[in-house]
C-alpha positions as CSV (number, residue, x, y, z in Angstrom):
1,M,102.7,207.3,91.6
2,R,99.4,205.6,91.2
3,R,100.5,204.5,87.7
4,R,103.7,203.0,88.7
5,L,101.9,200.9,91.7
6,R,99.6,199.5,89.3
7,A,102.1,198.3,86.9
8,A,104.1,196.7,89.8
9,L,100.6,194.8,90.8
10,T,100.4,193.8,87.0
11,R,104.0,192.3,86.9
12,S,103.6,190.7,90.0
13,R,100.0,189.0,88.9
14,L,102.1,187.9,85.7
15,R,104.6,186.2,87.7
16,G,102.4,184.3,89.7
17,E,100.3,183.4,86.6
18,R,103.6,182.1,85.0
19,G,104.3,180.0,88.2
20,N,100.9,178.5,88.0
21,V,101.5,177.8,84.5
22,T,104.9,175.9,85.6
23,V,103.5,173.7,88.2
24,L,100.5,173.0,86.0
25,V,103.1,172.0,83.2
26,A,105.0,169.7,85.9
27,I,101.8,167.9,86.9
28,V,100.6,167.0,83.4
29,L,104.3,165.9,82.4
30,G,104.8,164.2,85.7
31,G,100.8,162.5,85.3
32,G,101.9,161.6,82.0
33,V,105.3,159.7,82.8
34,L,103.4,157.8,85.5
35,M,100.5,156.8,83.1
36,G,103.3,155.7,80.1
37,A,104.8,153.6,83.3
38,S,101.9,152.0,84.1
39,A,101.0,151.6,80.7
40,I,104.0,149.7,80.0
41,A,103.8,147.7,83.6
42,I,100.3,146.2,82.5
43,D,101.2,145.2,79.1
44,V,104.7,143.7,80.0
45,G,102.9,141.9,82.7
46,Q,100.8,140.5,80.0
47,L,103.8,139.3,78.2
48,Y,105.4,137.7,81.4
49,A,102.0,135.8,81.9
50,E,101.6,134.9,78.1
51,R,105.3,133.3,78.4
52,E,104.3,131.5,81.3
53,E,101.3,129.8,79.9
54,L,103.2,128.8,76.6
55,Q,106.3,127.6,78.5
56,S,104.0,125.4,81.0
57,G,102.3,124.2,77.8
58,A,105.2,123.2,76.3
59,D,106.6,121.3,79.2
60,A,103.2,119.6,79.6
61,A,102.7,118.8,75.7
62,A,106.7,117.6,75.7
63,M,105.9,115.0,78.2
64,A,102.7,113.7,76.9
65,V,104.3,113.2,73.3
66,A,107.3,111.6,74.9
67,Q,105.3,109.1,77.0
68,N,103.1,108.4,73.6
69,C,106.2,107.6,71.7
70,I,107.4,105.2,74.6
71,R,104.3,103.4,74.8
72,T,103.4,103.2,70.8
73,P,106.7,104.0,68.8
74,S,105.2,103.6,65.6
75,S,102.9,106.8,66.3
76,C,105.4,108.8,67.6
77,G,105.6,110.9,64.4
78,N,101.9,111.7,64.7
79,Q,101.5,113.6,67.7
80,T,100.3,117.1,66.7
81,G,96.9,116.3,68.2
82,T,98.4,115.2,71.7
83,A,100.6,118.7,71.6
84,L,97.9,120.7,70.7
85,S,95.7,119.4,73.4
86,Y,98.2,120.1,76.3
87,A,99.5,123.4,75.1
88,G,96.0,125.0,74.6
89,G,95.0,123.1,78.1
90,N,97.5,125.3,79.8
91,A,96.4,128.5,78.0
92,K,93.6,130.4,80.1
93,D,91.6,131.3,76.6
94,G,92.2,127.7,75.7
95,A,94.4,128.4,72.4
96,S,98.1,128.0,71.9
97,A,100.2,127.3,68.6
98,V,102.3,124.4,68.4
99,T,105.0,125.4,65.9
100,A,107.2,122.1,65.9
101,V,107.0,118.8,67.2
102,C,110.7,117.5,66.3
103,G,113.5,115.6,68.0
104,R,115.2,112.2,67.6
105,A,112.8,109.1,67.7
106,T,110.9,106.9,65.3
107,G,108.9,109.4,62.8
108,L,109.9,112.5,64.3
109,P,111.5,115.1,62.1
110,A,114.8,116.6,62.8
111,C,114.3,120.1,64.8
112,P,115.1,123.6,63.0
113,A,118.0,125.2,64.0
114,P,117.6,127.5,67.4
115,A,116.6,131.0,66.5
116,G,119.0,132.6,69.1
117,T,116.3,134.1,71.1
118,R,114.6,133.4,74.4
119,A,112.3,131.3,72.7
120,D,114.9,128.5,72.0
121,C,115.2,125.6,74.5
122,L,118.1,125.8,76.9
123,G,121.1,124.3,76.1
124,G,121.9,122.0,73.2
125,A,119.9,118.7,72.3
126,P,121.1,115.5,73.4
127,S,124.2,113.9,71.6
128,A,122.5,110.5,71.9
129,G,119.2,108.8,72.6
130,N,115.8,109.9,71.9
131,Y,114.2,112.9,72.5
132,V,111.4,115.4,71.9
133,E,111.3,118.9,71.3
134,L,108.0,121.0,71.4
135,R,107.7,124.8,70.2
136,T,104.8,126.7,71.2
137,A,103.5,130.2,70.4
138,T,100.9,132.9,70.8
139,Q,97.7,132.2,69.2
140,R,94.2,133.5,70.3
141,P,90.8,132.0,69.9
142,D,89.8,134.0,66.9
143,G,93.1,132.7,65.0
144,S,95.2,135.5,65.3
145,T,99.0,135.1,66.4
146,L,99.5,138.5,68.3
147,L,99.1,139.3,71.9
148,P,97.3,142.7,71.6
149,P,98.4,145.8,73.9
150,T,96.0,146.9,76.5
151,F,97.6,150.3,76.9
152,A,101.0,150.5,75.1
153,Q,99.5,151.6,71.9
154,T,97.9,154.7,73.1
155,L,101.7,156.3,74.2
156,L,102.8,158.9,71.9
157,G,104.4,157.5,68.9
158,N,103.5,154.0,69.2
159,D,100.2,154.2,67.3
160,G,101.4,151.4,64.6
161,Y,102.3,148.7,67.6
162,Q,99.8,145.9,67.1
163,G,101.0,143.5,69.5
164,T,103.8,140.6,69.7
165,R,104.1,136.7,69.3
166,I,105.5,134.7,72.5
167,A,107.2,131.4,71.9
168,A,108.4,128.9,74.1
169,C,110.2,125.6,73.8
170,A,110.6,122.3,75.8
171,R,112.9,119.5,75.3
172,V,112.4,115.9,76.8
173,A,114.6,112.9,76.7
174,W,113.9,109.3,77.3
175,G,116.1,106.0,78.2
176,P,116.5,103.3,80.3
177,P,117.5,103.9,83.9
178,L,121.0,103.5,85.1
179,N,120.0,102.9,88.7
180,G,116.9,102.5,90.8
181,T,115.4,100.9,93.7
182,G,113.2,97.8,93.5
183,L,112.1,94.5,94.7
184,A,115.0,92.9,96.4
185,V,115.2,90.0,93.7
186,T,116.9,89.7,90.5
187,A,116.6,88.0,87.3
188,S,118.8,86.8,84.3
189,T,119.3,88.5,81.0
190,C,118.4,84.7,79.7
191,E,115.0,84.4,81.2
192,W,114.0,88.0,80.7
193,N,114.8,87.2,76.8
194,Q,112.5,83.8,77.2
195,M,109.8,85.6,78.5
196,T,109.7,88.5,76.5
197,G,111.0,87.4,73.3
198,G,113.5,90.6,73.7
199,A,110.3,93.0,73.9
200,P,107.8,93.3,76.8
201,G,104.6,94.0,76.0
202,Y,102.7,97.3,77.0
203,W,99.6,96.7,79.0
204,P,97.4,100.1,80.0
205,P,96.4,100.3,83.2
206,G,93.3,98.0,84.1
207,T,94.0,95.6,81.3
208,V,94.6,92.2,81.7
209,P,97.4,90.4,79.5
210,P,96.8,87.1,77.7
211,T,97.9,84.2,79.8
212,S,100.9,83.7,76.8
213,A,102.5,86.5,78.8
214,E,102.9,84.7,81.9
215,G,106.2,83.2,82.3
216,I,108.5,81.3,85.4
217,I,111.6,82.9,86.9
218,Y,113.5,79.6,88.5
219,L,115.6,79.7,91.5
220,H,119.1,79.0,90.5
221,G,119.1,75.2,90.2
222,G,115.6,74.6,89.4
223,K,114.7,72.6,86.3
224,G,114.0,75.5,84.2
225,A,117.8,77.1,84.8
226,T,119.6,74.4,82.7
227,T,117.8,76.2,79.5
228,C,120.0,79.4,79.9
229,P,123.5,79.0,78.8
230,A,126.4,80.0,80.6
231,G,127.3,83.8,81.0
232,P,130.8,85.2,80.2
233,S,134.0,83.4,81.0
234,G,134.4,83.6,84.8
235,W,130.7,83.5,85.6
236,D,128.6,80.9,86.8
237,A,125.3,80.2,84.5
238,P,122.9,82.9,85.2
239,G,119.8,80.6,84.9
240,G,117.8,81.9,87.8
241,F,116.9,84.7,90.2
242,G,118.3,85.5,93.4
243,W,117.4,87.3,96.6
244,L,119.5,90.3,97.2
245,D,120.8,92.7,100.1
246,D,118.3,94.3,102.0
247,P,119.7,96.8,103.9
248,N,116.2,98.6,104.7
249,G,114.9,95.6,105.9
250,N,111.9,95.9,103.7
251,C,112.4,93.9,100.6
252,T,113.9,96.6,98.3
253,T,117.5,97.2,97.3
254,T,119.1,99.9,95.5
255,V,121.4,98.9,92.7
256,S,123.7,101.1,90.2
257,A,124.4,99.9,86.6
258,S,128.2,101.1,87.4
259,G,129.1,97.8,88.9
260,S,128.1,95.0,90.8
261,Y,125.6,94.1,93.5
262,G,125.6,91.6,96.3
263,G,122.8,88.9,97.3
264,N,121.9,85.7,98.1
265,T,121.0,82.6,96.0
266,G,119.3,80.7,98.7
267,V,115.7,79.6,98.2
268,S,114.0,81.1,101.5
269,A,112.4,84.3,101.5
270,S,112.7,86.8,104.5
271,K,110.0,87.6,106.4
272,P,110.0,91.4,104.7
273,C,110.3,89.6,101.4
274,K,107.0,87.3,102.2
275,T,104.9,90.2,103.0
276,A,106.4,92.4,99.9
277,L,104.9,89.1,97.4
278,E,101.8,89.0,99.2
279,D,101.2,92.5,98.9
280,L,102.1,92.4,95.1
281,Y,100.4,89.5,94.4
282,A,97.1,90.8,95.8
283,S,97.6,94.3,94.2
284,H,99.0,93.1,90.5
285,K,101.0,96.2,90.5
286,S,104.5,96.3,88.7
287,V,107.9,96.3,90.6
288,L,111.3,97.3,89.4
289,I,113.6,94.4,89.3
290,P,117.1,94.3,88.4
291,I,118.5,92.1,85.6
292,Y,121.8,90.7,85.7
293,D,124.2,89.3,83.0
294,G,126.5,87.4,85.2
295,V,127.0,86.1,88.3
296,K,130.0,85.3,90.6
297,G,130.3,83.2,94.0
298,N,127.7,81.2,95.8
299,G,125.3,81.7,98.9
300,A,125.8,84.8,100.7
301,N,129.0,85.6,98.8
302,T,127.0,85.7,95.4
303,T,127.6,89.0,93.0
304,Y,125.6,90.1,90.3
305,H,126.6,92.1,87.5
306,L,124.2,94.2,86.7
307,S,122.7,95.0,82.9
308,G,119.7,96.9,83.5
309,F,116.0,97.0,85.1
310,S,112.8,95.8,84.1
311,S,109.1,96.0,85.3
312,F,107.6,92.8,86.4
313,V,104.0,91.9,87.4
314,L,104.0,88.9,89.9
315,T,101.3,86.4,89.2
316,G,102.2,83.8,91.4
317,Y,104.9,81.9,93.4
318,A,106.0,79.1,95.1
319,L,108.8,79.3,97.6
320,S,109.6,77.4,101.2
321,G,106.4,77.9,103.3
322,L,105.0,80.5,100.5
323,S,103.0,79.6,97.6
324,E,100.0,81.0,95.5
325,P,98.7,80.0,92.3
326,S,98.6,82.3,89.2
327,W,95.8,85.1,89.6
328,L,96.3,85.2,85.6
329,S,95.9,81.7,84.6
330,G,94.9,79.8,87.7
331,R,97.6,77.5,87.4
332,T,100.2,76.1,89.6
333,L,103.4,76.5,87.4
334,C,106.0,75.1,89.9
335,S,106.0,71.4,91.3
336,G,108.0,69.1,93.0
337,S,110.9,70.7,95.0
338,D,111.1,73.3,92.5
339,K,111.0,77.1,93.9
340,C,110.1,79.9,91.7
341,L,108.5,83.3,90.9
342,Y,105.9,83.6,88.1
343,G,104.5,86.3,86.0
344,Y,105.3,88.8,83.1
345,F,107.6,91.7,82.0
346,T,106.1,94.6,81.2
347,T,106.8,98.1,80.0
348,A,106.9,100.9,82.5
349,I,107.8,104.5,82.6
350,L,109.2,105.5,86.1
351,P,107.7,108.7,87.7
352,S,111.2,110.6,88.6
353,G,114.1,110.8,86.1
354,G,117.5,110.0,86.9
355,S,120.7,109.2,84.8
356,F,120.5,107.2,81.5
357,G,121.7,103.4,81.0
358,T,122.4,101.7,77.7
359,V,120.4,98.3,77.7
360,D,116.5,98.9,77.3
361,Y,114.8,96.2,79.4
362,G,111.1,98.0,78.7
363,T,111.3,100.3,81.5
364,T,112.2,104.0,80.9
365,I,112.6,107.3,82.4
366,L,111.8,110.7,81.4
367,K,114.0,114.0,82.1
368,M,113.4,117.5,81.0
369,V,116.6,118.3,79.2
370,G,116.1,121.7,78.0
């Protein structure tokens, strides 16, 4: 009986030990899975963070390169330094590789074919017009090109994993605006060409152009109007500027290059326009002005046909009850009964995007397109 009792106790103890081992194995295996999941989560998080830095760097660099290409087209093919500066500036460690600066603009090489991965720019490249594509990839301060793992290498069967190289792409297009909001004044293509020679200058902020950049925009019927030939059949001679419809009562108007826009060629400026001109004269800031290539009607029934937009810096004016000499040259450019604005057209980059037009008058919009 005593032998049977000892045997029974021994079998019970063994069953208990086997149960304890099962629990321990479950705990160890469960802990391993949790540790593996944590390792993967941390490393995947690093990959996403790296991707975000590279994409931000590509976006900023593409915008900066596009602006440089607009301002100085001859230097567009030499923008690697700018690209590296912006790409690295958006990385926490200050380093990112730029693997391509390409596109369609003066000096830019054609872009390599897409790799068919998430590293590609979104969508296809524009079929026409200027654009730049900028591609970034992982590069550490020591020159290595792999993002090393934190824990993933310690997982079973992952001893050879050294890291991953992440890549990103951004594409920016630019061109003249199709529509916009500007001063409720319009000028003719003829006078724009006379003042700019077909290419307005770029004057960096804080700089003053030479007095030779200054010109006169005459009212319709002023002495300068006779220098501009008649427009297309059915249009009157476009040799001057006119006041436009001012629906908001602040001397601004929104026009679209899809058609025509109305105005009044009278010489008198409204009270809001007088205030706007005084502010522009004092600030020396550029303002968007629609450029027309034809005009119909007269007085309040005048209709202009829009060609595009240009940026104008007002230096002086001579209007009914309102006049100032040029702050640029000190001259009074209008005399007698003539009424005019004077100033200079300049290149400008608008801060917001929109639709692209076809005629370039020196004012450009930027759009992220991939």
